[in-house]
PDBQT receptor file of N, H, CA, C and O in Angstrom, charges set to zero:
ATOM      1  N   MET A   1     -59.611  30.434 -12.239  1.00  0.00    +0.000 N 
ATOM      2  CA  MET A   1     -60.631  31.410 -12.550  1.00  0.00    +0.000 C 
ATOM      3  C   MET A   1     -61.454  30.852 -13.720  1.00  0.00    +0.000 C 
ATOM      4  O   MET A   1     -60.910  30.226 -14.629  1.00  0.00    +0.000 OA
ATOM      5  N   ARG A   2     -62.747  31.082 -13.684  1.00  0.00    +0.000 N 
ATOM      6  H   ARG A   2     -63.189  31.591 -12.945  1.00  0.00    +0.000 HD
ATOM      7  CA  ARG A   2     -63.666  30.620 -14.730  1.00  0.00    +0.000 C 
ATOM      8  C   ARG A   2     -64.060  31.779 -15.636  1.00  0.00    +0.000 C 
ATOM      9  O   ARG A   2     -64.108  32.930 -15.204  1.00  0.00    +0.000 OA
ATOM     10  N   ASN A   3     -64.338  31.467 -16.877  1.00  0.00    +0.000 N 
ATOM     11  H   ASN A   3     -64.299  30.532 -17.228  1.00  0.00    +0.000 HD
ATOM     12  CA  ASN A   3     -64.849  32.459 -17.822  1.00  0.00    +0.000 C 
ATOM     13  C   ASN A   3     -66.358  32.300 -17.946  1.00  0.00    +0.000 C 
ATOM     14  O   ASN A   3     -66.891  31.198 -17.821  1.00  0.00    +0.000 OA
ATOM     15  N   ILE A   4     -67.038  33.420 -18.194  1.00  0.00    +0.000 N 
ATOM     16  H   ILE A   4     -66.605  34.316 -18.295  1.00  0.00    +0.000 HD
ATOM     17  CA  ILE A   4     -68.472  33.383 -18.441  1.00  0.00    +0.000 C 
ATOM     18  C   ILE A   4     -68.764  34.177 -19.711  1.00  0.00    +0.000 C 
ATOM     19  O   ILE A   4     -67.983  35.040 -20.112  1.00  0.00    +0.000 OA
ATOM     20  N   THR A   5     -69.879  33.875 -20.323  1.00  0.00    +0.000 N 
ATOM     21  H   THR A   5     -70.513  33.174 -19.997  1.00  0.00    +0.000 HD
ATOM     22  CA  THR A   5     -70.329  34.623 -21.496  1.00  0.00    +0.000 C 
ATOM     23  C   THR A   5     -71.668  35.250 -21.165  1.00  0.00    +0.000 C 
ATOM     24  O   THR A   5     -72.561  34.589 -20.634  1.00  0.00    +0.000 OA
ATOM     25  N   VAL A   6     -71.803  36.519 -21.480  1.00  0.00    +0.000 N 
ATOM     26  H   VAL A   6     -71.078  37.056 -21.912  1.00  0.00    +0.000 HD
ATOM     27  CA  VAL A   6     -73.033  37.257 -21.207  1.00  0.00    +0.000 C 
ATOM     28  C   VAL A   6     -73.502  37.888 -22.507  1.00  0.00    +0.000 C 
ATOM     29  O   VAL A   6     -72.731  38.567 -23.186  1.00  0.00    +0.000 OA
ATOM     30  N   ALA A   7     -74.757  37.668 -22.853  1.00  0.00    +0.000 N 
ATOM     31  H   ALA A   7     -75.383  37.117 -22.301  1.00  0.00    +0.000 HD
ATOM     32  CA  ALA A   7     -75.330  38.283 -24.044  1.00  0.00    +0.000 C 
ATOM     33  C   ALA A   7     -76.099  39.540 -23.637  1.00  0.00    +0.000 C 
ATOM     34  O   ALA A   7     -76.973  39.496 -22.772  1.00  0.00    +0.000 OA
ATOM     35  N   VAL A   8     -75.760  40.650 -24.272  1.00  0.00    +0.000 N 
ATOM     36  H   VAL A   8     -75.049  40.685 -24.975  1.00  0.00    +0.000 HD
ATOM     37  CA  VAL A   8     -76.437  41.927 -24.011  1.00  0.00    +0.000 C 
ATOM     38  C   VAL A   8     -76.756  42.589 -25.352  1.00  0.00    +0.000 C 
ATOM     39  O   VAL A   8     -76.105  42.304 -26.357  1.00  0.00    +0.000 OA
ATOM     40  N   PRO A   9     -77.754  43.469 -25.367  1.00  0.00    +0.000 N 
ATOM     41  CA  PRO A   9     -78.058  44.201 -26.597  1.00  0.00    +0.000 C 
ATOM     42  C   PRO A   9     -76.855  45.051 -27.034  1.00  0.00    +0.000 C 
ATOM     43  O   PRO A   9     -76.024  45.435 -26.211  1.00  0.00    +0.000 OA
ATOM     44  N   ASP A  10     -76.780  45.332 -28.317  1.00  0.00    +0.000 N 
ATOM     45  H   ASP A  10     -77.455  45.020 -28.986  1.00  0.00    +0.000 HD
ATOM     46  CA  ASP A  10     -75.656  46.097 -28.868  1.00  0.00    +0.000 C 
ATOM     47  C   ASP A  10     -75.458  47.438 -28.174  1.00  0.00    +0.000 C 
ATOM     48  O   ASP A  10     -74.323  47.838 -27.918  1.00  0.00    +0.000 OA
ATOM     49  N   ASP A  11     -76.551  48.139 -27.865  1.00  0.00    +0.000 N 
ATOM     50  H   ASP A  11     -77.473  47.814 -28.073  1.00  0.00    +0.000 HD
ATOM     51  CA  ASP A  11     -76.404  49.457 -27.237  1.00  0.00    +0.000 C 
ATOM     52  C   ASP A  11     -75.836  49.346 -25.829  1.00  0.00    +0.000 C 
ATOM     53  O   ASP A  11     -75.080  50.220 -25.403  1.00  0.00    +0.000 OA
ATOM     54  N   VAL A  12     -76.180  48.303 -25.106  1.00  0.00    +0.000 N 
ATOM     55  H   VAL A  12     -76.795  47.593 -25.452  1.00  0.00    +0.000 HD
ATOM     56  CA  VAL A  12     -75.636  48.088 -23.759  1.00  0.00    +0.000 C 
ATOM     57  C   VAL A  12     -74.140  47.799 -23.861  1.00  0.00    +0.000 C 
ATOM     58  O   VAL A  12     -73.343  48.335 -23.091  1.00  0.00    +0.000 OA
ATOM     59  N   TYR A  13     -73.767  46.951 -24.815  1.00  0.00    +0.000 N 
ATOM     60  H   TYR A  13     -74.414  46.516 -25.440  1.00  0.00    +0.000 HD
ATOM     61  CA  TYR A  13     -72.359  46.633 -25.038  1.00  0.00    +0.000 C 
ATOM     62  C   TYR A  13     -71.560  47.894 -25.353  1.00  0.00    +0.000 C 
ATOM     63  O   TYR A  13     -70.479  48.109 -24.803  1.00  0.00    +0.000 OA
ATOM     64  N   THR A  14     -72.098  48.723 -26.240  1.00  0.00    +0.000 N 
ATOM     65  H   THR A  14     -72.976  48.549 -26.687  1.00  0.00    +0.000 HD
ATOM     66  CA  THR A  14     -71.402  49.952 -26.627  1.00  0.00    +0.000 C 
ATOM     67  C   THR A  14     -71.237  50.885 -25.438  1.00  0.00    +0.000 C 
ATOM     68  O   THR A  14     -70.154  51.426 -25.218  1.00  0.00    +0.000 OA
ATOM     69  N   ARG A  15     -72.306  51.077 -24.669  1.00  0.00    +0.000 N 
ATOM     70  H   ARG A  15     -73.186  50.638 -24.848  1.00  0.00    +0.000 HD
ATOM     71  CA  ARG A  15     -72.216  51.955 -23.487  1.00  0.00    +0.000 C 
ATOM     72  C   ARG A  15     -71.199  51.421 -22.492  1.00  0.00    +0.000 C 
ATOM     73  O   ARG A  15     -70.432  52.193 -21.916  1.00  0.00    +0.000 OA
ATOM     74  N   ALA A  16     -71.184  50.115 -22.284  1.00  0.00    +0.000 N 
ATOM     75  H   ALA A  16     -71.807  49.488 -22.752  1.00  0.00    +0.000 HD
ATOM     76  CA  ALA A  16     -70.234  49.509 -21.346  1.00  0.00    +0.000 C 
ATOM     77  C   ALA A  16     -68.799  49.703 -21.827  1.00  0.00    +0.000 C 
ATOM     78  O   ALA A  16     -67.917  50.031 -21.034  1.00  0.00    +0.000 OA
ATOM     79  N   ARG A  17     -68.565  49.501 -23.117  1.00  0.00    +0.000 N 
ATOM     80  H   ARG A  17     -69.282  49.234 -23.761  1.00  0.00    +0.000 HD
ATOM     81  CA  ARG A  17     -67.211  49.667 -23.665  1.00  0.00    +0.000 C 
ATOM     82  C   ARG A  17     -66.735  51.108 -23.520  1.00  0.00    +0.000 C 
ATOM     83  O   ARG A  17     -65.596  51.350 -23.123  1.00  0.00    +0.000 OA
ATOM     84  N   VAL A  18     -67.609  52.070 -23.842  1.00  0.00    +0.000 N 
ATOM     85  H   VAL A  18     -68.535  51.874 -24.165  1.00  0.00    +0.000 HD
ATOM     86  CA  VAL A  18     -67.245  53.481 -23.734  1.00  0.00    +0.000 C 
ATOM     87  C   VAL A  18     -66.974  53.838 -22.277  1.00  0.00    +0.000 C 
ATOM     88  O   VAL A  18     -65.971  54.480 -21.968  1.00  0.00    +0.000 OA
ATOM     89  N   TRP A  19     -67.867  53.422 -21.384  1.00  0.00    +0.000 N 
ATOM     90  H   TRP A  19     -68.682  52.900 -21.635  1.00  0.00    +0.000 HD
ATOM     91  CA  TRP A  19     -67.710  53.724 -19.955  1.00  0.00    +0.000 C 
ATOM     92  C   TRP A  19     -66.394  53.168 -19.432  1.00  0.00    +0.000 C 
ATOM     93  O   TRP A  19     -65.661  53.862 -18.727  1.00  0.00    +0.000 OA
ATOM     94  N   ALA A  20     -66.092  51.927 -19.771  1.00  0.00    +0.000 N 
ATOM     95  H   ALA A  20     -66.687  51.363 -20.344  1.00  0.00    +0.000 HD
ATOM     96  CA  ALA A  20     -64.854  51.294 -19.308  1.00  0.00    +0.000 C 
ATOM     97  C   ALA A  20     -63.630  51.982 -19.923  1.00  0.00    +0.000 C 
ATOM     98  O   ALA A  20     -62.642  52.220 -19.229  1.00  0.00    +0.000 OA
ATOM     99  N   ALA A  21     -63.689  52.300 -21.210  1.00  0.00    +0.000 N 
ATOM    100  H   ALA A  21     -64.491  52.107 -21.774  1.00  0.00    +0.000 HD
ATOM    101  CA  ALA A  21     -62.556  52.948 -21.872  1.00  0.00    +0.000 C 
ATOM    102  C   ALA A  21     -62.248  54.310 -21.260  1.00  0.00    +0.000 C 
ATOM    103  O   ALA A  21     -61.084  54.696 -21.146  1.00  0.00    +0.000 OA
ATOM    104  N   GLN A  22     -63.285  55.034 -20.869  1.00  0.00    +0.000 N 
ATOM    105  H   GLN A  22     -64.230  54.720 -20.961  1.00  0.00    +0.000 HD
ATOM    106  CA  GLN A  22     -63.085  56.344 -20.242  1.00  0.00    +0.000 C 
ATOM    107  C   GLN A  22     -62.343  56.209 -18.916  1.00  0.00    +0.000 C 
ATOM    108  O   GLN A  22     -61.747  57.172 -18.435  1.00  0.00    +0.000 OA
ATOM    109  N   ARG A  23     -62.379  55.025 -18.330  1.00  0.00    +0.000 N 
ATOM    110  H   ARG A  23     -62.863  54.242 -18.721  1.00  0.00    +0.000 HD
ATOM    111  CA  ARG A  23     -61.722  54.771 -17.051  1.00  0.00    +0.000 C 
ATOM    112  C   ARG A  23     -60.482  53.897 -17.197  1.00  0.00    +0.000 C 
ATOM    113  O   ARG A  23     -59.873  53.489 -16.208  1.00  0.00    +0.000 OA
ATOM    114  N   ASP A  24     -60.120  53.616 -18.448  1.00  0.00    +0.000 N 
ATOM    115  H   ASP A  24     -60.615  53.947 -19.251  1.00  0.00    +0.000 HD
ATOM    116  CA  ASP A  24     -58.949  52.798 -18.761  1.00  0.00    +0.000 C 
ATOM    117  C   ASP A  24     -58.997  51.428 -18.076  1.00  0.00    +0.000 C 
ATOM    118  O   ASP A  24     -58.005  50.959 -17.519  1.00  0.00    +0.000 OA
ATOM    119  N   ILE A  25     -60.173  50.803 -18.133  1.00  0.00    +0.000 N 
ATOM    120  H   ILE A  25     -60.979  51.184 -18.586  1.00  0.00    +0.000 HD
ATOM    121  CA  ILE A  25     -60.357  49.452 -17.612  1.00  0.00    +0.000 C 
ATOM    122  C   ILE A  25     -61.131  48.641 -18.646  1.00  0.00    +0.000 C 
ATOM    123  O   ILE A  25     -61.655  49.191 -19.615  1.00  0.00    +0.000 OA
ATOM    124  N   SER A  26     -61.197  47.346 -18.435  1.00  0.00    +0.000 N 
ATOM    125  H   SER A  26     -60.772  46.899 -17.648  1.00  0.00    +0.000 HD
ATOM    126  CA  SER A  26     -61.935  46.492 -19.358  1.00  0.00    +0.000 C 
ATOM    127  C   SER A  26     -63.363  46.279 -18.867  1.00  0.00    +0.000 C 
ATOM    128  O   SER A  26     -63.657  46.430 -17.681  1.00  0.00    +0.000 OA
ATOM    129  N   VAL A  27     -64.238  45.930 -19.794  1.00  0.00    +0.000 N 
ATOM    130  H   VAL A  27     -63.999  45.807 -20.757  1.00  0.00    +0.000 HD
ATOM    131  CA  VAL A  27     -65.601  45.575 -19.418  1.00  0.00    +0.000 C 
ATOM    132  C   VAL A  27     -65.562  44.349 -18.495  1.00  0.00    +0.000 C 
ATOM    133  O   VAL A  27     -66.344  44.257 -17.549  1.00  0.00    +0.000 OA
ATOM    134  N   SER A  28     -64.661  43.422 -18.769  1.00  0.00    +0.000 N 
ATOM    135  H   SER A  28     -64.025  43.497 -19.537  1.00  0.00    +0.000 HD
ATOM    136  CA  SER A  28     -64.522  42.243 -17.907  1.00  0.00    +0.000 C 
ATOM    137  C   SER A  28     -64.197  42.641 -16.471  1.00  0.00    +0.000 C 
ATOM    138  O   SER A  28     -64.735  42.057 -15.530  1.00  0.00    +0.000 OA
ATOM    139  N   ALA A  29     -63.327  43.623 -16.299  1.00  0.00    +0.000 N 
ATOM    140  H   ALA A  29     -62.890  44.097 -17.063  1.00  0.00    +0.000 HD
ATOM    141  CA  ALA A  29     -62.986  44.083 -14.947  1.00  0.00    +0.000 C 
ATOM    142  C   ALA A  29     -64.201  44.682 -14.244  1.00  0.00    +0.000 C 
ATOM    143  O   ALA A  29     -64.388  44.490 -13.043  1.00  0.00    +0.000 OA
ATOM    144  N   VAL A  30     -65.023  45.408 -14.998  1.00  0.00    +0.000 N 
ATOM    145  H   VAL A  30     -64.870  45.564 -15.974  1.00  0.00    +0.000 HD
ATOM    146  CA  VAL A  30     -66.234  46.000 -14.426  1.00  0.00    +0.000 C 
ATOM    147  C   VAL A  30     -67.198  44.897 -13.990  1.00  0.00    +0.000 C 
ATOM    148  O   VAL A  30     -67.725  44.933 -12.878  1.00  0.00    +0.000 OA
ATOM    149  N   VAL A  31     -67.427  43.921 -14.865  1.00  0.00    +0.000 N 
ATOM    150  H   VAL A  31     -66.999  43.892 -15.768  1.00  0.00    +0.000 HD
ATOM    151  CA  VAL A  31     -68.334  42.820 -14.538  1.00  0.00    +0.000 C 
ATOM    152  C   VAL A  31     -67.813  42.041 -13.343  1.00  0.00    +0.000 C 
ATOM    153  O   VAL A  31     -68.588  41.692 -12.453  1.00  0.00    +0.000 OA
ATOM    154  N   LYS A  32     -66.512  41.761 -13.304  1.00  0.00    +0.000 N 
ATOM    155  H   LYS A  32     -65.883  42.045 -14.027  1.00  0.00    +0.000 HD
ATOM    156  CA  LYS A  32     -65.929  41.044 -12.166  1.00  0.00    +0.000 C 
ATOM    157  C   LYS A  32     -66.170  41.818 -10.875  1.00  0.00    +0.000 C 
ATOM    158  O   LYS A  32     -66.572  41.236  -9.867  1.00  0.00    +0.000 OA
ATOM    159  N   TYR A  33     -65.927  43.132 -10.901  1.00  0.00    +0.000 N 
ATOM    160  H   TYR A  33     -65.601  43.605 -11.720  1.00  0.00    +0.000 HD
ATOM    161  CA  TYR A  33     -66.156  43.947  -9.713  1.00  0.00    +0.000 C 
ATOM    162  C   TYR A  33     -67.620  43.871  -9.268  1.00  0.00    +0.000 C 
ATOM    163  O   TYR A  33     -67.909  43.700  -8.084  1.00  0.00    +0.000 OA
ATOM    164  N   LEU A  34     -68.533  44.000 -10.227  1.00  0.00    +0.000 N 
ATOM    165  H   LEU A  34     -68.298  44.139 -11.189  1.00  0.00    +0.000 HD
ATOM    166  CA  LEU A  34     -69.962  43.955  -9.886  1.00  0.00    +0.000 C 
ATOM    167  C   LEU A  34     -70.337  42.610  -9.268  1.00  0.00    +0.000 C 
ATOM    168  O   LEU A  34     -71.090  42.559  -8.295  1.00  0.00    +0.000 OA
ATOM    169  N   LEU A  35     -69.816  41.526  -9.830  1.00  0.00    +0.000 N 
ATOM    170  H   LEU A  35     -69.205  41.567 -10.621  1.00  0.00    +0.000 HD
ATOM    171  CA  LEU A  35     -70.116  40.201  -9.271  1.00  0.00    +0.000 C 
ATOM    172  C   LEU A  35     -69.470  40.011  -7.903  1.00  0.00    +0.000 C 
ATOM    173  O   LEU A  35     -70.073  39.423  -7.005  1.00  0.00    +0.000 OA
ATOM    174  N   ASP A  36     -68.244  40.508  -7.744  1.00  0.00    +0.000 N 
ATOM    175  H   ASP A  36     -67.754  40.985  -8.473  1.00  0.00    +0.000 HD
ATOM    176  CA  ASP A  36     -67.551  40.396  -6.452  1.00  0.00    +0.000 C 
ATOM    177  C   ASP A  36     -68.259  41.173  -5.344  1.00  0.00    +0.000 C 
ATOM    178  O   ASP A  36     -68.172  40.809  -4.171  1.00  0.00    +0.000 OA
ATOM    179  N   THR A  37     -68.949  42.229  -5.714  1.00  0.00    +0.000 N 
ATOM    180  H   THR A  37     -69.020  42.525  -6.666  1.00  0.00    +0.000 HD
ATOM    181  CA  THR A  37     -69.546  43.104  -4.705  1.00  0.00    +0.000 C 
ATOM    182  C   THR A  37     -71.068  42.968  -4.605  1.00  0.00    +0.000 C 
ATOM    183  O   THR A  37     -71.739  43.847  -4.065  1.00  0.00    +0.000 OA
ATOM    184  N   LEU A  38     -71.605  41.866  -5.127  1.00  0.00    +0.000 N 
ATOM    185  H   LEU A  38     -71.060  41.153  -5.566  1.00  0.00    +0.000 HD
ATOM    186  CA  LEU A  38     -73.046  41.642  -4.968  1.00  0.00    +0.000 C 
ATOM    187  C   LEU A  38     -73.403  41.728  -3.485  1.00  0.00    +0.000 C 
ATOM    188  O   LEU A  38     -72.657  41.223  -2.646  1.00  0.00    +0.000 OA
ATOM    189  N   PRO A  39     -74.516  42.350  -3.153  1.00  0.00    +0.000 N 
ATOM    190  CA  PRO A  39     -74.865  42.531  -1.740  1.00  0.00    +0.000 C 
ATOM    191  C   PRO A  39     -75.184  41.231  -1.006  1.00  0.00    +0.000 C 
ATOM    192  O   PRO A  39     -75.276  41.239   0.221  1.00  0.00    +0.000 OA
ATOM    193  N   GLY A  40     -75.348  40.154  -1.692  1.00  0.00    +0.000 N 
ATOM    194  H   GLY A  40     -75.273  40.148  -2.689  1.00  0.00    +0.000 HD
ATOM    195  CA  GLY A  40     -75.614  38.886  -1.030  1.00  0.00    +0.000 C 
ATOM    196  C   GLY A  40     -76.506  38.001  -1.877  1.00  0.00    +0.000 C 
ATOM    197  O   GLY A  40     -77.358  38.483  -2.623  1.00  0.00    +0.000 OA
ATOM    198  N   ILE A  41     -76.301  36.717  -1.752  1.00  0.00    +0.000 N 
ATOM    199  H   ILE A  41     -75.608  36.326  -1.146  1.00  0.00    +0.000 HD
ATOM    200  CA  ILE A  41     -77.042  35.763  -2.555  1.00  0.00    +0.000 C 
ATOM    201  C   ILE A  41     -78.535  35.787  -2.236  1.00  0.00    +0.000 C 
ATOM    202  O   ILE A  41     -79.353  35.576  -3.132  1.00  0.00    +0.000 OA
ATOM    203  N   GLN A  42     -78.908  36.036  -0.985  1.00  0.00    +0.000 N 
ATOM    204  H   GLN A  42     -78.244  36.207  -0.257  1.00  0.00    +0.000 HD
ATOM    205  CA  GLN A  42     -80.338  36.074  -0.643  1.00  0.00    +0.000 C 
ATOM    206  C   GLN A  42     -81.034  37.226  -1.343  1.00  0.00    +0.000 C 
ATOM    207  O   GLN A  42     -82.145  37.069  -1.850  1.00  0.00    +0.000 OA
ATOM    208  N   ARG A  43     -80.387  38.382  -1.376  1.00  0.00    +0.000 N 
ATOM    209  H   ARG A  43     -79.484  38.510  -0.965  1.00  0.00    +0.000 HD
ATOM    210  CA  ARG A  43     -80.983  39.540  -2.047  1.00  0.00    +0.000 C 
ATOM    211  C   ARG A  43     -81.088  39.287  -3.548  1.00  0.00    +0.000 C 
ATOM    212  O   ARG A  43     -82.096  39.633  -4.163  1.00  0.00    +0.000 OA
ATOM    213  N   ALA A  44     -80.064  38.691  -4.138  1.00  0.00    +0.000 N 
ATOM    214  H   ALA A  44     -79.245  38.410  -3.638  1.00  0.00    +0.000 HD
ATOM    215  CA  ALA A  44     -80.101  38.368  -5.562  1.00  0.00    +0.000 C 
ATOM    216  C   ALA A  44     -81.194  37.340  -5.834  1.00  0.00    +0.000 C 
ATOM    217  O   ALA A  44     -81.873  37.415  -6.858  1.00  0.00    +0.000 OA
ATOM    218  N   GLY A  45     -81.369  36.384  -4.930  1.00  0.00    +0.000 N 
ATOM    219  H   GLY A  45     -80.818  36.323  -4.098  1.00  0.00    +0.000 HD
ATOM    220  CA  GLY A  45     -82.411  35.370  -5.090  1.00  0.00    +0.000 C 
ATOM    221  C   GLY A  45     -83.801  35.969  -5.086  1.00  0.00    +0.000 C 
ATOM    222  O   GLY A  45     -84.692  35.487  -5.786  1.00  0.00    +0.000 OA
ATOM    223  N   LYS A  46     -83.993  37.017  -4.302  1.00  0.00    +0.000 N 
ATOM    224  H   LYS A  46     -83.269  37.408  -3.733  1.00  0.00    +0.000 HD
ATOM    225  CA  LYS A  46     -85.291  37.689  -4.274  1.00  0.00    +0.000 C 
ATOM    226  C   LYS A  46     -85.532  38.466  -5.566  1.00  0.00    +0.000 C 
ATOM    227  O   LYS A  46     -86.659  38.530  -6.058  1.00  0.00    +0.000 OA
ATOM    228  N   ALA A  47     -84.480  39.051  -6.106  1.00  0.00    +0.000 N 
ATOM    229  H   ALA A  47     -83.565  38.999  -5.707  1.00  0.00    +0.000 HD
ATOM    230  CA  ALA A  47     -84.613  39.834  -7.336  1.00  0.00    +0.000 C 
ATOM    231  C   ALA A  47     -84.802  38.945  -8.555  1.00  0.00    +0.000 C 
ATOM    232  O   ALA A  47     -85.473  39.328  -9.514  1.00  0.00    +0.000 OA
ATOM    233  N   PHE A  48     -84.209  37.759  -8.516  1.00  0.00    +0.000 N 
ATOM    234  H   PHE A  48     -83.664  37.448  -7.738  1.00  0.00    +0.000 HD
ATOM    235  CA  PHE A  48     -84.250  36.843  -9.655  1.00  0.00    +0.000 C 
ATOM    236  C   PHE A  48     -84.633  35.444  -9.196  1.00  0.00    +0.000 C 
ATOM    237  O   PHE A  48     -83.775  34.566  -9.109  1.00  0.00    +0.000 OA
ATOM    238  N   PRO A  49     -85.903  35.227  -8.902  1.00  0.00    +0.000 N 
ATOM    239  CA  PRO A  49     -86.333  33.905  -8.450  1.00  0.00    +0.000 C 
ATOM    240  C   PRO A  49     -86.015  32.833  -9.488  1.00  0.00    +0.000 C 
ATOM    241  O   PRO A  49     -85.950  33.116 -10.684  1.00  0.00    +0.000 OA
ATOM    242  N   THR A  50     -85.820  31.615  -9.028  1.00  0.00    +0.000 N 
ATOM    243  H   THR A  50     -85.873  31.384  -8.056  1.00  0.00    +0.000 HD
ATOM    244  CA  THR A  50     -85.446  30.503  -9.896  1.00  0.00    +0.000 C 
ATOM    245  C   THR A  50     -86.404  30.353 -11.067  1.00  0.00    +0.000 C 
ATOM    246  O   THR A  50     -85.960  30.143 -12.195  1.00  0.00    +0.000 OA
ATOM    247  N   LYS A  51     -87.705  30.454 -10.828  1.00  0.00    +0.000 N 
ATOM    248  H   LYS A  51     -88.066  30.625  -9.912  1.00  0.00    +0.000 HD
ATOM    249  CA  LYS A  51     -88.693  30.316 -11.887  1.00  0.00    +0.000 C 
ATOM    250  C   LYS A  51     -88.435  31.316 -13.005  1.00  0.00    +0.000 C 
ATOM    251  O   LYS A  51     -88.504  30.959 -14.181  1.00  0.00    +0.000 OA
ATOM    252  N   ASP A  52     -88.136  32.566 -12.652  1.00  0.00    +0.000 N 
ATOM    253  H   ASP A  52     -88.080  32.856 -11.696  1.00  0.00    +0.000 HD
ATOM    254  CA  ASP A  52     -87.876  33.601 -13.644  1.00  0.00    +0.000 C 
ATOM    255  C   ASP A  52     -86.616  33.298 -14.440  1.00  0.00    +0.000 C 
ATOM    256  O   ASP A  52     -86.565  33.575 -15.638  1.00  0.00    +0.000 OA
ATOM    257  N   LEU A  53     -85.605  32.736 -13.800  1.00  0.00    +0.000 N 
ATOM    258  H   LEU A  53     -85.646  32.511 -12.826  1.00  0.00    +0.000 HD
ATOM    259  CA  LEU A  53     -84.380  32.400 -14.510  1.00  0.00    +0.000 C 
ATOM    260  C   LEU A  53     -84.642  31.327 -15.553  1.00  0.00    +0.000 C 
ATOM    261  O   LEU A  53     -84.135  31.417 -16.671  1.00  0.00    +0.000 OA
ATOM    262  N   ARG A  54     -85.416  30.324 -15.210  1.00  0.00    +0.000 N 
ATOM    263  H   ARG A  54     -85.828  30.250 -14.302  1.00  0.00    +0.000 HD
ATOM    264  CA  ARG A  54     -85.719  29.265 -16.162  1.00  0.00    +0.000 C 
ATOM    265  C   ARG A  54     -86.510  29.820 -17.342  1.00  0.00    +0.000 C 
ATOM    266  O   ARG A  54     -86.271  29.433 -18.486  1.00  0.00    +0.000 OA
ATOM    267  N   GLN A  55     -87.446  30.720 -17.073  1.00  0.00    +0.000 N 
ATOM    268  H   GLN A  55     -87.640  31.034 -16.144  1.00  0.00    +0.000 HD
ATOM    269  CA  GLN A  55     -88.243  31.307 -18.151  1.00  0.00    +0.000 C 
ATOM    270  C   GLN A  55     -87.380  32.164 -19.077  1.00  0.00    +0.000 C 
ATOM    271  O   GLN A  55     -87.674  32.297 -20.265  1.00  0.00    +0.000 OA
ATOM    272  N   ALA A  56     -86.318  32.740 -18.525  1.00  0.00    +0.000 N 
ATOM    273  H   ALA A  56     -86.079  32.631 -17.560  1.00  0.00    +0.000 HD
ATOM    274  CA  ALA A  56     -85.434  33.594 -19.325  1.00  0.00    +0.000 C 
ATOM    275  C   ALA A  56     -84.440  32.759 -20.127  1.00  0.00    +0.000 C 
ATOM    276  O   ALA A  56     -83.670  33.303 -20.918  1.00  0.00    +0.000 OA
ATOM    277  N   GLY A  57     -84.451  31.437 -19.928  1.00  0.00    +0.000 N 
ATOM    278  H   GLY A  57     -85.077  30.994 -19.286  1.00  0.00    +0.000 HD
ATOM    279  CA  GLY A  57     -83.574  30.562 -20.696  1.00  0.00    +0.000 C 
ATOM    280  C   GLY A  57     -82.234  30.320 -20.040  1.00  0.00    +0.000 C 
ATOM    281  O   GLY A  57     -81.342  29.743 -20.662  1.00  0.00    +0.000 OA
ATOM    282  N   ALA A  58     -82.069  30.746 -18.795  1.00  0.00    +0.000 N 
ATOM    283  H   ALA A  58     -82.794  31.215 -18.290  1.00  0.00    +0.000 HD
ATOM    284  CA  ALA A  58     -80.805  30.521 -18.113  1.00  0.00    +0.000 C 
ATOM    285  C   ALA A  58     -80.728  29.076 -17.631  1.00  0.00    +0.000 C 
ATOM    286  O   ALA A  58     -81.712  28.509 -17.155  1.00  0.00    +0.000 OA
ATOM    287  N   ALA A  59     -79.573  28.511 -17.762  1.00  0.00    +0.000 N 
ATOM    288  H   ALA A  59     -78.774  28.972 -18.149  1.00  0.00    +0.000 HD
ATOM    289  CA  ALA A  59     -79.347  27.137 -17.285  1.00  0.00    +0.000 C 
ATOM    290  C   ALA A  59     -79.087  27.178 -15.787  1.00  0.00    +0.000 C 
ATOM    291  O   ALA A  59     -78.533  28.157 -15.289  1.00  0.00    +0.000 OA
ATOM    292  N   PRO A  60     -79.475  26.135 -15.058  1.00  0.00    +0.000 N 
ATOM    293  CA  PRO A  60     -79.168  26.115 -13.635  1.00  0.00    +0.000 C 
ATOM    294  C   PRO A  60     -77.661  26.062 -13.422  1.00  0.00    +0.000 C 
ATOM    295  O   PRO A  60     -76.927  25.496 -14.232  1.00  0.00    +0.000 OA
ATOM    296  N   ALA A  61     -77.214  26.652 -12.334  1.00  0.00    +0.000 N 
ATOM    297  H   ALA A  61     -77.810  27.112 -11.676  1.00  0.00    +0.000 HD
ATOM    298  CA  ALA A  61     -75.786  26.675 -12.033  1.00  0.00    +0.000 C 
ATOM    299  C   ALA A  61     -75.266  25.280 -11.757  1.00  0.00    +0.000 C 
ATOM    300  O   ALA A  61     -75.898  24.493 -11.052  1.00  0.00    +0.000 OA
ATOM    301  N   ALA A  62     -74.120  24.987 -12.314  1.00  0.00    +0.000 N 
ATOM    302  H   ALA A  62     -73.606  25.627 -12.886  1.00  0.00    +0.000 HD
ATOM    303  CA  ALA A  62     -73.485  23.693 -12.088  1.00  0.00    +0.000 C 
ATOM    304  C   ALA A  62     -72.659  23.753 -10.817  1.00  0.00    +0.000 C 
ATOM    305  O   ALA A  62     -72.107  24.801 -10.482  1.00  0.00    +0.000 OA
ATOM    306  N   ASN A  63     -72.572  22.661 -10.123  1.00  0.00    +0.000 N 
ATOM    307  H   ASN A  63     -73.021  21.810 -10.396  1.00  0.00    +0.000 HD
ATOM    308  CA  ASN A  63     -71.723  22.614  -8.928  1.00  0.00    +0.000 C 
ATOM    309  C   ASN A  63     -70.284  22.652  -9.371  1.00  0.00    +0.000 C 
ATOM    310  O   ASN A  63     -69.876  21.918 -10.271  1.00  0.00    +0.000 OA
ATOM    311  N   SER A  64     -69.508  23.523  -8.727  1.00  0.00    +0.000 N 
ATOM    312  H   SER A  64     -69.839  24.120  -7.996  1.00  0.00    +0.000 HD
ATOM    313  CA  SER A  64     -68.096  23.589  -9.114  1.00  0.00    +0.000 C 
ATOM    314  C   SER A  64     -67.199  23.292  -7.947  1.00  0.00    +0.000 C 
ATOM    315  O   SER A  64     -65.976  23.303  -8.089  1.00  0.00    +0.000 OA
TER     316      SER A  64
């Protein structure tokens, strides 16, 4: 299993922690579930085109 780091604003972090705590789960478990249940790479590609990712400062995905 690989680890990832995600930077979010403080208020988003706080809301996520509270939401997860109310359900007795971790924020990591929530993020894992969301990533596991993405509707499909094509749909994600349409929402986040490669050009936009580069402008946002995201590094291209490495082959694993």
